[in-house]
N, C-alpha and C positions, 0 to 999 in steps of 0.2 A: 493275361494272354494264356491260352491253353494249347498244349501240343496235340496234334491230330495223329501223329505217328506216320504221316504221309510225307515221303521225300520225293522231290522232283529235281531233275537235272535241267540246266539251262542249255538250249540248243545253240547251234553255231550262229544263229541270228539274234541271240540274246533273249529268246522267248522262253517262258515257262508256262506249263499248262496248270490251270487251277482245276483240281479234281471235281468231277461231276457232283459228288456228294456235298462238297463245300458250296459249289455254285447253287445247288438246289436249296440248301439250308439258308444261305444268305440272299436267295432270290436274285441271283446275278444271271442275266440272260445275255445271249450273243448280242453284241453291239452296245451293251451298257457301258457307260464311261466309269473309269476307276481313277481315284486319286492315289498318287504314290508319295509316301512319306518315308523319310529315313530317320533313324534314331542314332544317338551318339554311340551306342554299343554295337552298331553294325546291323541292326534290324532294318528290314524293309517292310513297310506296312502298306497294304492295299486297302482302300476304303471305297465303297460304292459312292460315287459322286452324286450329289443332289443339288441341282441348280437353285431350287427354292430354299434348300437348307442354308445356302449362303445368305439368305435374307431372314434368317431365324428371328433375330431381335426385331427387325423391321416388321416382319409378319405378325409377331406377337403384339406390338404396339398398334398396328393397323386393325388386328382382330379385336383388341380391347376397345378401340374407338368405335368400330362398327357395332360391337355388342352393346356398348353404352348408349349409342345413338338409337339403335333399333329396338333394344330391349330383349333380344333373342340370343340364344347360344350361337357362337360362331367358331368354326374349326377350319384350320388350314392344314393340308397334308402335302407331302411329297408323294412319290410313287410307292413308298413303303410304309410310312408311319405318319402319325399326327404330330405336327411341329408347332402349332399354335392353337390355344384354346381361350375362349372368353365366355363368361356367364354360364359355365358348366364346371363341375369339379375337375381341376387339372389332374389330380391323382387318378381319375378314372379314364382319362383320355390322352394326356400329353405323353409323347414318345411311345405310344402303343402302336402295334402293327395294325394297318388298315385291314378291314374285312375283305374277303374274296369278292363279295358283291360290289363294294366300293372300288376295288381294284379294276374290276371288269367295266364299271361305268367310266372310269378315268381312261382306260385303254380304248374304249369305244367312243370317247369324247361325247358321252351322253349327258344331257341336262336332265336332272330328275327333280320334278316338282310334285311332291305327294301331298294331296289334300285328302286322300281317301284311305288313310291309315296303312298304305303299303310302304312302310318305312324300311329303308335300307340300313342295316347295321353299319356303323362307321368304323368300329374297331372289332377285333376278334371276339372279345368277351363283352360286347356292348349290351348294357341292360335296357337300352332303348326306352327311356322314360319320357321321350318326347312324342308328340302326336302329329307333328307336321314338319316337313323339311324341304329345303331346296339345296340341290347339290350341283355345282357348276365346275367343269374342268378348267384348269388354268393352263393356257397355251402361251408359250414364250413367243417373242417377236420373230424367232427363227422358225416357228411353226411346230415345235416339239411340245407335246403334252407333258407338263412337269409336275402336276399335282391337281388338287381340287380345293375349293372353298365351299363350306356348307353352312347353312343357316338352319337352326332347329328351334322349334317352339314346343313348349310344355303346357300342360294343364288346359288342353283343348283350345289354345290360342290359334288364331287363323293367320296363315301367311298369305299375303296378297301378291298380285302380279307386280305391284310396285316393289315389294321386297325382292322378287325375282330379278327385276331390272337393276336394283341396287347391287345385288350379288353379282350380276353379270358385269357391271361397271367395276366392282372390286376385283373380279377374276381377270378382267382385261388389264386393269392397273397393275396388279401383281405380276402378270405375264410380261408386261413392258419393263419391269424392274430387272428382269433377268437378261443378261447379255448373251 
């Protein structure tokens, strides 16, 4: 943990303001849920809450099964980073921040099916070695958009409408796993 040099007082209602600079750096927006942890030495730790992050291990297993079955790369993201990867180099994707373009697609709940080489980078420094992709937002049963699942093809492989439907099923299934 690193010190920021910023000190805040707790008000009479028990509130403390998280400085704008820190909110911007950590991409915390108004209304975002935060988890609160305490440590034995009296520290209070705030962490941005990710509903799909709770399914990290499950998402990874599901992603691997989907990747093995379809033969394409599969990625699952929350609203900030890639949390599960299959059939792609994990070191290039896992736990990397998602790209602004992908963040915008998730925010707008857009489905992206690119057959025409208009590829959306998935993470900030994406080398984009794939030639086709389907990106599907993951919406929880409460209606909140909580992330995305992507299918990517390399070497001029072609993704079909069947692949898009399978990905839609996967997104719906993952969304129903979140309470």
